[in-house]
C-alpha positions in Angstrom: 33.2 9.4 130.3 35.3 8.0 132.6 34.7 8.8 136.6 38.0 10.9 136.5 36.6 13.1 133.8 33.2 13.4 135.6 35.3 14.3 138.6 37.4 16.4 137.0 34.5 18.8 135.6 32.3 18.6 138.7 35.5 20.3 140.7 36.6 22.6 138.2 35.9 26.1 138.7 32.9 27.5 136.8 33.3 31.2 135.7 30.1 33.2 136.6 27.9 35.8 135.3 29.4 38.8 136.9 27.0 41.9 135.5 23.6 40.1 135.3 22.0 42.8 137.7 23.4 45.6 135.5 20.6 47.5 133.5 20.7 47.1 129.6 21.0 50.7 128.3 19.6 51.3 124.6 23.1 52.1 123.0 23.9 48.7 124.2 20.7 46.8 122.5 22.2 48.8 119.4 25.2 47.3 119.5 23.8 43.7 120.1 21.9 44.0 117.5 24.6 45.2 115.1 26.8 42.3 116.1 24.2 39.8 115.1 23.1 41.3 111.9 27.4 41.0 111.7 27.9 37.4 112.1 24.5 35.9 110.9 22.6 38.5 108.4 25.4 40.2 107.1 27.3 36.6 105.7 24.3 36.0 103.1 25.2 39.6 101.2 27.4 37.4 99.1 29.5 36.8 102.0 30.5 40.4 101.8 33.0 40.1 98.7 30.5 42.3 96.7 29.8 46.2 97.2 26.3 45.6 98.5 27.4 43.3 101.3 30.5 45.3 102.1 27.9 48.3 102.4 26.1 46.2 104.6 29.3 45.3 106.9 30.3 49.1 107.0 26.8 50.3 108.1 26.8 47.5 111.0 30.8 48.7 111.6 29.9 52.2 112.0 26.3 52.1 113.8 28.2 49.5 116.3 30.8 51.8 116.9 29.0 55.0 117.9 26.6 53.2 119.3 29.5 51.7 121.5 31.0 55.4 122.0 27.6 56.7 123.5 27.2 53.8 126.2 30.6 54.2 127.1 30.2 58.0 128.0 26.7 57.2 129.9 28.0 54.2 131.3 29.1 54.2 135.3 32.9 52.8 134.6 33.6 53.5 130.9 36.8 52.2 130.0 38.8 49.9 127.3 39.8 46.3 127.9 42.9 45.4 125.6 43.6 41.9 123.8 47.2 42.4 122.8 46.4 42.2 119.6 45.9 46.5 119.3 49.6 46.9 118.2 49.7 44.5 115.6 46.2 45.5 113.8 46.8 49.1 114.2 50.1 48.4 112.4 48.6 46.8 109.3 46.2 49.2 109.2 49.3 51.8 109.4 50.8 50.0 106.3 48.2 50.2 104.0 47.5 53.8 104.9 51.4 54.0 104.1 50.7 52.6 100.8 48.1 55.3 100.1 50.5 57.8 100.8 52.1 60.2 98.0 55.7 60.2 98.5 58.4 61.1 96.9 60.0 58.8 93.9 63.5 58.5 95.2 61.8 56.9 98.4 59.5 54.9 95.9 62.2 53.4 94.0 64.0 52.4 97.1 60.8 50.3 98.7 59.5 49.2 95.0 62.7 48.9 93.0 61.1 47.1 89.9 58.7 50.0 89.7 61.0 52.3 87.1 61.5 49.4 84.9 57.7 48.9 84.7 56.4 52.5 84.2 59.3 54.2 82.8 56.4 56.3 81.1 55.4 57.7 84.4 58.9 57.9 86.3 61.0 61.4 86.7 59.0 64.0 84.1 56.4 62.3 82.0 56.1 63.7 78.1 53.8 66.7 78.7 52.5 65.9 75.2 50.9 62.8 76.6 48.9 64.2 79.5 50.2 61.9 81.8 51.4 62.6 85.7 54.3 61.1 87.9 53.7 58.2 89.9 54.1 58.6 93.6 52.3 55.4 95.5 53.5 52.0 96.6 49.5 51.3 95.6 49.5 50.5 92.1 45.7 50.7 92.3 45.0 53.3 95.3 41.3 53.4 94.9 41.2 49.5 95.1 43.6 49.6 98.0 41.5 52.2 99.7 37.9 50.3 99.2 40.0 47.5 100.9 41.2 49.3 103.4 37.7 50.4 104.6 36.1 46.8 104.8 39.5 46.1 106.7 38.7 48.9 109.1 35.0 48.1 109.2 36.2 44.3 110.4 38.7 45.8 113.0 35.9 47.9 114.5 33.7 45.1 115.0 36.3 43.3 116.7 37.3 45.9 119.0 33.4 46.5 119.9 32.8 42.7 120.0 35.9 42.2 122.1 34.1 45.1 124.5 30.9 43.7 124.8 31.6 40.4 125.4 32.3 40.9 129.6 31.0 37.0 131.3 31.6 33.7 130.6 27.4 34.1 130.0 28.5 36.4 127.1 31.0 34.0 125.9 28.2 31.1 125.6 26.0 33.3 123.8 28.7 34.4 121.1 29.8 30.5 120.7 26.0 29.8 120.3 25.8 32.8 117.7 28.4 31.7 115.7 27.1 28.1 115.7 23.6 29.4 114.8 24.3 31.6 111.9 26.1 28.6 110.1 23.4 26.1 110.8 20.7 28.7 109.2 22.9 29.4 106.2 23.9 25.6 105.9 20.2 24.9 106.4 19.7 27.8 103.9 22.7 26.5 101.3 20.8 23.1 101.0 17.3 24.1 100.7 18.4 26.5 97.9 20.5 23.8 96.3 17.7 21.1 96.6 15.3 23.7 94.7 17.7 25.9 92.8 17.0 27.2 89.5 20.6 28.5 89.0 19.7 32.2 90.8 20.8 33.2 94.5 17.5 33.5 96.7 15.5 32.0 93.8 15.2 35.7 92.1 18.9 37.4 91.5 21.4 35.9 88.4 24.9 36.7 89.2 27.0 37.5 86.5 29.5 35.0 87.3 28.2 32.3 90.1 25.2 29.9 89.8 23.5 28.1 92.9 22.8 25.1 90.2 26.1 23.0 90.4 26.7 23.2 94.3 25.6 24.5 97.4 26.9 28.0 98.0 24.3 29.7 100.1 24.6 33.4 99.9 28.3 33.4 98.9 29.5 33.5 95.5 32.4 31.2 96.2 31.5 27.4 97.2 34.8 27.1 99.0 33.9 30.1 101.1 30.5 28.9 102.1 32.2 25.7 103.2 35.1 27.7 105.2 32.5 29.7 106.8 30.7 26.4 107.7 33.7 24.7 108.9 35.2 26.9 111.3 31.7 26.8 113.5 32.1 22.5 113.5 34.5 22.3 116.2 32.5 24.9 118.4 29.5 22.5 117.8 31.3 19.6 119.0 32.7 21.3 122.1 28.6 22.4 122.8 27.6 19.2 122.3 30.2 17.4 124.8 29.4 20.3 127.2 25.5 20.0 127.1 25.8 16.2 127.5 28.4 15.8 130.1 27.1 18.9 132.6 25.5 18.4 135.7 21.9 18.6 136.9 21.8 21.7 139.1 20.6 20.9 142.7 17.5 23.0 142.5 16.8 20.6 139.6 17.3 17.2 140.5 14.3 16.6 141.8 12.5 18.1 139.1 14.7 18.3 136.0 12.3 15.8 134.0 10.2 18.9 133.8 12.6 21.1 132.7 13.2 20.8 128.5 16.9 20.9 128.7 17.2 17.8 130.8 14.9 15.7 129.1 16.6 12.9 127.3 15.8 10.9 124.1 18.2 8.0 123.1 19.8 9.0 125.8 20.9 12.5 124.8 19.4 15.4 126.4 17.2 17.5 124.3 19.8 20.2 123.8 22.5 17.8 122.7 20.3 16.3 120.2 19.7 19.4 118.7 23.2 20.1 118.7 23.8 16.5 116.8 21.2 17.5 114.1 22.7 21.3 113.9 26.2 19.0 113.0 24.6 16.8 110.6 22.9 19.5 108.5 26.3 21.6 108.5 28.1 18.5 107.4 25.9 17.6 104.7 26.0 21.4 103.2 29.8 21.1 103.3 29.9 18.3 101.1 27.4 19.6 98.9 29.2 22.4 98.6 31.5 20.4 96.5 34.3 21.8 97.9 37.7 19.7 98.1 39.7 22.1 100.7 36.4 22.5 102.6 35.9 18.9 103.1 39.4 18.3 104.0 39.7 21.8 106.3 36.5 20.0 108.3 38.0 16.6 108.7 41.6 17.9 109.8 39.8 20.6 112.1 37.9 17.7 113.8 40.8 15.2 114.0 42.5 17.6 115.8 39.6 19.1 118.4 38.9 15.3 119.0 42.6 14.6 120.2 42.8 17.8 121.8 39.4 16.7 123.9 40.9 13.0 124.3 44.1 14.5 125.7 42.5 16.8 128.5 40.0 13.9 129.2 37.2 15.8 128.1 35.9 12.9 125.5 34.7 9.6 125.5 34.2 6.8 123.0 30.6 7.4 123.8 30.8 10.8 122.6 33.0 10.2 119.7 30.7 7.3 118.5 28.2 10.4 118.5 29.6 12.7 116.3 30.8 9.7 114.5 26.7 9.2 113.6 26.3 12.9 113.2 29.1 13.0 110.1 27.3 9.8 108.8 24.0 10.9 108.5 25.4 14.1 106.9 27.1 11.9 104.3 23.8 9.3 104.0 21.8 12.9 103.5 23.6 13.5 100.4 21.4 10.5 99.2 18.8 12.6 99.0 20.3 14.8 96.2 20.4 12.3 93.4 23.1 10.3 91.6 25.1 13.2 90.5 25.6 14.9 93.6 26.8 11.4 94.7 29.2 10.9 92.2 30.6 14.5 92.8 31.2 14.1 95.9 32.9 10.8 95.7 34.9 12.2 92.9 36.1 15.0 95.1 36.9 12.4 98.1 39.2 10.6 95.6 41.0 13.3 94.0 41.7 14.6 98.0 42.9 11.0 98.7 44.8 10.8 95.3 48.7 11.7 95.7 48.3 13.4 91.8 48.8 16.5 91.8 47.0 17.1 88.3 44.0 15.6 90.0 43.7 18.0 92.6 44.9 20.8 90.3 43.1 20.4 87.1 45.1 22.4 84.0 48.0 23.7 86.5 45.9 26.5 87.2 46.3 27.0 90.9 50.4 26.2 89.9 50.3 29.0 87.4 48.9 31.8 89.6 51.0 30.9 92.5 54.6 31.0 89.7 53.2 35.0 89.1 52.3 36.0 92.7 55.8 34.1 93.6 57.2 36.2 90.7 55.3 39.4 92.0 56.8 39.0 95.5 60.1 38.7 94.3 60.0 42.2 92.2 58.0 43.9 95.4 59.1 42.0 98.3 58.9 45.2 101.0 55.6 46.5 101.2 53.8 44.8 97.8 51.9 46.3 95.1 48.7 47.6 97.3 46.0 46.2 99.3 43.6 45.0 96.9 45.6 45.0 93.7 46.0 41.3 92.9 43.8 41.0 89.8 45.8 43.9 88.1 49.1 43.4 88.8 49.4 39.4 88.6 49.3 39.9 84.9 52.6 41.5 85.0 53.8 37.5 85.3 51.3 35.5 84.4 52.6 33.8 81.3 50.3 31.8 80.3 46.7 31.2 78.2 44.4 33.0 80.1 41.5 32.7 77.6 39.8 35.6 78.8 39.8 34.4 82.6 40.8 36.7 85.0 42.6 35.7 88.2 41.0 37.9 90.7 42.8 36.3 93.4 45.9 34.3 94.2 44.1 31.0 95.7 46.3 31.3 98.2 46.2 33.9 101.4 49.4 34.0 101.9 51.0 34.4 98.6 48.2 37.5 98.0 49.2 39.2 101.2 52.9 38.7 100.3 52.1 40.2 96.9 50.0 43.0 97.9 51.9 44.3 101.8 55.2 42.6 100.7 57.0 40.3 103.9 55.9 43.2 105.9 52.3 42.6 105.4 53.1 38.5 105.9 55.0 39.3 109.2 52.1 41.2 110.6 49.5 38.2 109.8 51.9 35.9 111.2 52.8 37.7 114.2 48.7 37.8 114.8 48.4 33.9 114.2 51.1 33.2 116.6 49.0 35.7 119.0 46.1 33.7 118.4 47.8 30.0 118.9 49.3 31.7 122.4 45.6 32.5 123.4 44.7 29.1 122.5 47.6 27.3 124.3 47.6 29.5 127.6 43.7 28.9 128.3 44.0 25.1 127.1 46.8 24.0 129.0 46.3 26.3 132.2 42.6 27.0 132.8 41.2 25.7 135.8 37.5 25.1 133.8 37.4 22.3 131.6 34.7 24.1 129.9 37.0 26.8 129.0 39.7 24.0 128.1 37.6 22.7 125.7 36.7 25.9 124.3 40.3 26.7 123.2 40.6 23.3 121.6 37.6 24.1 119.6 38.8 27.6 118.7 42.4 26.4 117.7 40.9 23.9 115.4 38.8 26.8 114.1 42.0 28.7 113.7 43.3 25.5 111.9 40.8 25.2 109.3 41.3 28.4 108.2 45.1 28.6 108.5 45.1 25.0 106.0 41.9 26.4 103.8 44.1 29.6 103.0 46.9 27.8 101.2 44.9 26.9 98.4 42.2 29.3 98.7 41.7 33.4 99.7 38.8 32.8 102.5 40.7 35.8 104.4 39.6 37.8 101.3 35.6 37.2 102.6 34.8 39.5 105.1 31.9 37.0 106.7 34.8 34.4 106.9 37.4 37.1 108.5 34.1 37.7 111.0 34.1 34.2 112.3 37.9 34.6 112.9 38.0 37.6 114.7 34.9 36.1 117.0 37.0 32.9 117.6 39.7 35.0 119.0 37.6 37.0 121.5 36.3 33.7 122.8 39.5 32.6 123.8 40.6 36.4 125.0 37.8 36.5 127.0 38.9 33.2 128.8 42.1 34.6 129.3 40.5 37.4 131.2 37.8 35.4 133.0 40.8 33.0 134.6 43.1 36.4 135.4 40.4 38.0 137.3 40.7 37.7 141.6 37.8 39.7 142.9 34.8 40.1 140.3 32.3 40.8 142.6 34.5 43.7 144.0 32.6 47.0 143.8 34.3 49.9 142.0 33.4 53.9 142.2 32.2 55.4 139.6 34.1 57.6 136.7 33.4 61.2 137.6 31.2 62.9 134.6 33.7 64.9 133.3 37.0 62.4 133.6 39.2 62.6 130.8 38.3 58.8 129.7 34.5 60.1 129.3 35.2 63.2 127.4 37.6 61.1 124.9 34.5 58.4 124.1 32.5 61.8 123.5 35.1 63.5 121.3 35.4 60.4 119.5 31.7 60.1 118.7 31.7 62.9 115.7 34.8 61.5 114.4 33.6 58.1 114.3 30.4 59.8 112.5 32.7 61.6 110.1 34.4 57.9 108.8 31.6 56.2 108.9 29.9 58.9 106.5 33.0 58.8 104.6 33.3 54.8 104.3 29.3 54.4 103.7 29.5 56.9 101.0 32.2 55.2 99.2 30.3 51.7 99.6 27.3 53.0 98.2 28.8 54.5 95.4 30.8 51.3 94.4 27.0 49.7 95.1 25.8 51.6 92.4 28.0 51.5 89.7 28.7 48.0 90.2 24.9 47.5 89.7 25.5 49.4 86.5 28.7 47.4 85.7 26.2 44.6 85.7 24.4 46.0 83.3 27.3 47.2 81.1 28.6 43.3 81.5 25.8 41.5 80.5 25.3 43.8 77.2 28.7 42.8 76.3 27.8 39.1 76.8 25.0 39.7 74.7 27.1 41.3 71.8 29.6 38.6 72.2 26.9 35.7 71.6 25.4 37.5 68.3 29.0 38.6 66.9 29.2 36.0 64.5 25.8 35.0 64.5 24.3 34.8 60.8 21.0 35.2 62.3 21.8 38.7 63.9 19.7 41.6 63.1 21.7 44.7 62.7 18.7 47.1 64.1 19.1 45.0 67.3 23.0 44.6 67.5 23.0 48.4 66.9 20.5 48.8 69.8 22.5 46.7 72.2 25.6 48.8 71.3 23.9 52.2 72.1 22.6 50.1 75.7 26.2 49.3 76.0 27.7 52.8 75.8 24.7 54.3 77.9 25.7 51.5 80.8 29.4 52.4 80.4 28.8 55.9 80.9 26.3 55.5 83.7 28.8 53.5 85.7 31.5 56.4 85.1 29.0 58.8 86.3 28.1 56.7 89.7 32.0 56.0 90.4 34.4 58.5 88.3 37.4 57.1 90.8 37.6 53.5 89.7 40.2 53.1 86.8 38.5 50.1 84.9 35.1 52.3 84.7 37.3 54.8 83.3 38.8 52.7 80.5 34.8 51.6 79.5 33.8 55.2 79.0 36.7 55.6 77.1 36.0 52.5 75.1 32.3 54.0 75.2 33.3 57.4 73.5 35.1 55.7 71.0 32.2 53.6 70.1 29.8 56.3 69.5 32.9 58.4 67.4 32.9 55.3 65.6 28.9 55.2 65.5 28.9 58.9 64.1 31.6 58.5 61.5 29.2 55.5 59.9 26.5 57.6 59.4 28.3 60.1 57.2 28.9 59.8 53.6 32.3 61.2 53.7 33.7 59.8 56.5 37.4 58.7 55.8 39.5 56.3 57.8 41.4 57.8 60.8 44.7 56.0 59.8 44.4 58.2 56.1 43.7 61.3 58.4 46.3 60.9 60.3 49.0 60.4 57.6 47.2 63.7 55.9 48.3 65.5 59.2 51.4 64.5 59.6 52.2 64.9 56.1 51.1 68.9 56.6 53.1 69.3 59.7 50.4 71.3 61.6 51.5 72.8 64.9 48.8 71.7 67.5 46.2 74.5 67.0 46.5 74.1 63.3 45.9 70.6 63.7 42.8 70.9 65.9 40.9 73.5 64.0 42.0 71.6 60.7 40.3 68.0 62.3 37.0 70.2 63.7 36.2 71.5 60.0 33.2 69.6 58.8 34.2 67.7 56.2 37.2 66.5 58.0 35.8 65.3 61.7 33.9 68.1 62.4 32.1 67.7 66.1 33.1 64.3 66.0 36.7 65.1 67.0 35.3 65.9 71.0 34.1 62.3 71.1 37.6 61.3 70.5 39.1 64.1 73.0 36.6 62.7 75.5 37.3 59.1 74.6 41.4 59.9 75.3 40.9 62.2 78.7 39.2 58.9 79.9 41.9 56.7 79.0 44.1 59.0 81.0 42.0 59.1 83.7 42.4 55.3 84.0 46.1 55.6 83.8 46.0 58.0 86.3 44.1 55.6 88.8 46.2 52.8 87.7 49.5 52.6 85.8 49.4 49.2 84.6 46.0 49.2 82.5 48.1 48.0 78.9 45.0 48.7 77.2 44.5 52.3 78.0 47.9 53.1 76.9 47.0 51.0 73.3 43.9 52.6 73.2 45.4 55.9 73.8 48.0 55.5 71.6 45.8 55.1 68.6 44.3 59.0 69.9 47.0 60.8 70.1 47.9 61.9 67.1 44.8 64.0 67.1 46.4 66.3 69.5 49.5 66.6 67.9 51.9 63.6 69.2 54.7 61.9 67.0 54.7 58.9 65.9 57.3 58.1 68.2 55.3 59.3 71.2 52.7 56.9 70.2 55.5 53.7 70.0 56.5 55.2 73.7 52.7 54.4 74.7 52.7 51.3 73.0 56.2 50.1 74.5 54.8 51.4 78.2 51.8 49.2 77.5 54.2 46.3 76.7 56.1 46.8 80.4 52.5 46.5 82.2 51.3 43.6 79.9 53.9 41.8 78.7 52.2 38.9 78.3 49.1 39.9 77.3 47.5 39.4 73.7 46.0 42.6 72.7 48.4 44.3 73.8 51.3 41.9 72.0 49.4 42.4 68.9 48.5 45.8 68.6 52.5 46.1 69.3 53.0 44.0 66.7 51.2 45.7 64.2 52.7 49.0 64.7 56.5 47.6 64.5 55.3 45.6 61.2 54.7 49.4 60.2 58.0 50.8 60.9 60.3 47.5 60.8 58.1 44.8 58.5 56.4 41.8 59.3 59.4 40.0 60.1 60.8 42.2 63.1 56.9 41.9 64.5 56.8 38.1 64.3 58.2 37.5 67.7 55.4 39.4 69.5 52.8 38.2 67.1 53.8 34.6 68.0 54.0 35.4 71.7 50.8 36.8 71.6 48.9 33.9 69.5 50.1 31.2 72.1 48.8 33.4 75.5 45.4 34.9 73.8 43.4 31.9 72.4 40.7 34.3 72.2 42.4 37.3 70.4 43.8 34.4 67.5 40.7 34.9 65.2 40.9 38.3 65.3 44.7 38.4 64.4 44.0 36.3 61.6 41.5 38.4 60.3 43.4 41.3 60.2 46.1 39.9 58.1 44.3 37.1 55.9 43.6 39.9 53.1 47.4 40.6 53.3 49.3 37.1 54.2 48.8 33.6 52.4 47.5 31.2 55.2 50.8 30.2 54.6 52.0 32.7 57.2 50.3 31.0 59.9 50.5 27.3 59.0 54.7 27.8 59.2 55.2 30.2 61.6 52.9 29.3 64.5 51.7 26.5 66.7 48.9 25.6 64.9 46.3 23.1 66.9 42.8 21.9 65.9 41.2 24.8 67.6 43.7 27.5 65.9 43.1 25.4 62.4 39.2 26.1 62.9 39.8 29.6 63.8 42.3 29.5 60.7 39.5 28.4 58.5 37.0 30.8 59.2 39.4 34.0 58.7 40.4 32.4 55.6 36.7 31.4 54.1 36.6 34.7 52.0 40.7 35.7 51.6 41.9 36.0 48.2 44.5 33.1 48.7 41.9 30.3 47.8 45.1 27.8 47.5 46.0 27.9 51.4 42.2 28.0 52.4 42.2 24.6 50.7 45.2 23.5 52.6 44.0 24.6 55.6 40.8 22.7 55.1 42.8 19.6 54.3 44.7 20.0 57.3 41.8 20.5 59.6 39.5 17.7 58.2 42.6 15.5 59.2 43.1 16.8 62.5 39.2 16.0 63.1 39.3 12.8 61.9 42.4 11.5 63.9 40.5 13.3 67.3 37.3 11.3 66.3 39.4 8.2 66.0 40.8 8.9 69.3 37.7 9.8 71.1 34.3 8.4 71.5 30.3 9.2 72.0 29.9 13.1 71.4 33.1 14.5 71.1 33.6 12.0 68.2 30.8 12.8 67.0 31.2 16.3 66.7 34.5 15.7 65.1 33.2 14.0 62.7 30.9 16.5 61.6 33.4 19.0 61.7 35.5 16.4 59.0 32.4 16.4 56.9 31.8 19.9 56.5 35.7 20.1 55.6 35.5 17.5 52.7 32.2 19.3 51.8 33.8 22.9 50.9 36.6 20.7 49.3 34.4 18.8 47.0 35.6 15.5 48.1 32.2 13.6 48.2 33.8 10.3 49.2 35.4 11.1 52.4 32.4 13.6 53.4 29.9 10.8 53.0 32.3 8.8 55.4 32.7 11.3 57.8 28.6 12.0 58.0 27.9 8.4 58.3 30.9 7.8 61.0 29.2 10.5 63.2 25.7 8.6 62.8 27.9 5.2 64.2 29.0 7.1 67.1 26.0 8.4 67.9 22.7 7.1 65.6 20.2 9.3 67.3 22.0 12.4 66.7 19.8 15.1 65.3 22.3 17.7 63.5 24.4 14.6 62.2 21.0 13.4 60.3 20.2 17.2 59.1 23.9 17.6 58.0 24.0 14.3 55.7 20.4 14.8 54.2 20.8 18.5 53.7 24.2 17.5 51.6 23.1 14.7 50.0 19.7 16.5 48.7 22.4 19.3 47.7 24.1 16.6 45.8 20.8 15.2 44.4 21.2 11.8 46.0 17.5 12.6 47.0 16.6 8.6 48.1 19.7 8.7 50.5 18.9 12.2 51.4 14.9 11.3 52.1 16.0 9.2 54.4 17.6 11.4 56.9 15.3 14.4 56.2 12.3 12.2 56.8 13.9 10.9 60.4 14.7 14.9 61.7 11.0 15.7 60.6 9.6 12.8 62.4 11.7 14.2 65.9 10.6 17.7 64.5 7.4 17.5 62.8 6.9 21.1 63.8 9.7 22.5 61.4 8.1 23.2 57.8 11.2 23.6 56.2 12.5 20.1 56.7 8.9 18.7 55.9 9.6 20.4 52.8 12.9 19.3 52.1 11.9 15.8 52.6 8.8 15.6 50.4 10.6 17.0 47.9 13.4 14.2 48.2 11.0 11.5 48.4 9.0 12.9 45.0 12.3 13.2 43.4 13.6 9.7 44.4 11.6 8.1 42.0 13.1 9.7 39.0 16.2 8.4 37.7 18.9 9.5 39.1 22.6 9.0 40.1 22.9 7.2 43.1 25.5 7.3 45.6 27.4 4.9 46.5 26.9 2.8 49.9 30.1 2.8 51.8 30.9 0.4 54.4 31.1 2.6 57.4 34.4 2.0 59.0 36.6 3.7 61.2 39.0 4.6 59.1 42.6 6.1 60.1 43.4 9.4 59.5 46.3 8.4 57.3 43.8 7.0 54.9 41.9 10.1 55.0 44.9 11.9 53.8 45.5 9.7 50.8 
């Protein structure tokens, strides 16, 4: 460091610890423990994104709030320190509370002018036959909004308590050290978990949607949030390194400082500074191993900004810059311990970050698509948005792209998600908070007399920039652990301002009277805080229990989907899984009856119970026949129910349908844009006397709320085709076909007994994947000519694909073409395709087995024996392969017709079509 810098640092005013003699009360100790748990322990609970983590956060916030109120009642000088952010934070909370408040539809229509067009069935006076209620809140999912509000309240409460608790320069340093320590502990854990990963969190918890196998994630469900949590601590670590290395030795220790570990030097670095260098290397390594392109980019940007600001203030010399560079290099070198795969993935991330090609940065335009939907949503709900936390439900109103069953829980941009959920009002509040935070940093950086404070302001500003930049492409503001770091950074600069402004910190202040208004106010606040705390904790406890049961439901659903098309699936086992799935759904709704998705799952569970009960009856009639018979009889509602409850009709099973319908109604009451709930309800309301017009109104409402959902489109098209024919339904079928790759097979199976395959070949955009689905759907259909045509086209598509690609992808396509030609009876081309698969992958067990079995069936035992013996040598424990190989060998010596030995050629697709 230059002599000028040394002089400046030496003569700058060092803040003192003003309250070192004050006794520490038990309430203050409780507060400190809660704050420690919030910043260090709570992030390990999935970053606070799941109910258990939010439960931990709300418990810590509630206990800390009550303990601080008790402390203020007992302390000699109770009071409140203001930051300037109070009005903005309370305005944000007030905005969300207003979103939850029932208002008149006249006012609601002015605030959300598009809402009457989206939910016309719930606008005005809903049809009493359908049993629905008029919608009256800005939030389109009030339960989700209240859940997110409770988490927001916990974060705001912790901010205010931390603001009151950090009083001295010593407290500021302690908080900075706490943020650094929490990040380093998380980084070290993330590295260890990744190095020894079995795919499970903490080596025992299997997450339904995330894994620890392919990137370092620590205790977070999202690697980007893990990287962001660590990245915001990097500027603080650099500031701490500079401060520790450049600080003077106190006078009373100048002759004995060699005996003090804090001033011992190793390689020119004091031991504490060396520890910070190691922590920087560990943090950098963890960020690299997170494979987060955004995390790597914002860490680099924040570091550059901090170094520039510190250099400008003469707080940094070239030697210290070199030390930071060495720490970064050590982190990069550390990636070599994790093998070539990690190194290649990190290298690929760096290449993509430095590329100007948008497609490399945004694979398959995933972010651009969800951003486009959010822009449209902000345009339609500009003032107050759709409700905090509602993104996962409302984005489907505008998402006109194939989703492949994937749900975009967040907008992949904090700004867009806040804009969609809280409107321009919410964006203005957030923007004002960030401007206020920037002004805090500028005030300390430019006008502070302390170089330590100026450097800290630069580090905090760099941390803010990291959060702001990362939020452009991710939703880090929806991870409470990351939000708490941002709030804690803000407190560091706020307290520096108050320390600078203080004129006589040592002056004695008179004790506040026992029955003063301020002390009594704190006392009255305790029961109010306790009630609010209990309410929020109960909510989060309910969510946690329901989440664990929903997890079981999700796992069972996946097991049923995996076994759905398996030829080896045991019907009894599938029935057992169905019953367990039903129980899990009903247990979930019992735990949390206000969650609309759980209500929908409960409705589906009762519907499945009804179907299982009907299957056990010998005299059960299809519901569609019962519906037609009921409408032909023109029953009144009471007469219809009495008829349906007759043992020969539905009997007791009618109550199962009634229960299902009620759960679908409850789902709609809690969230009016549940497309599937409308569809399912439409199929049941006839049992209550509703007309076909009422059914169509429900389906039209479903289409309004889910205009691009393939399931809704197909259901609507089916009813349109019943009324007006298939031509009228075709536009909806085509739209659903494009947007729902996962649902195409169900559509094809539904129509394969009724329509020829040419209907799909001529009216839909058919590619190789949809051809495979079409082949499966028409495999047992009466249209054999159409099936043969599908097989030929599918074979040509697979051959073309195999010629264009190499390796395993080519092998898969050659084998698919081989299977098609076997079914078509084209032995020549079947042989060629099978051999072509072996050419691209001579060690393929699947190719040898497929070719061997087909040749055996064709009676070409000599050729079959060659492949079957190869398979037997690879898997000698498979008895049936050994038996077939022995039979082929035995029969190969008998006179038989030999298959010609075709040369293996890279035959063009046009030749296969000859």
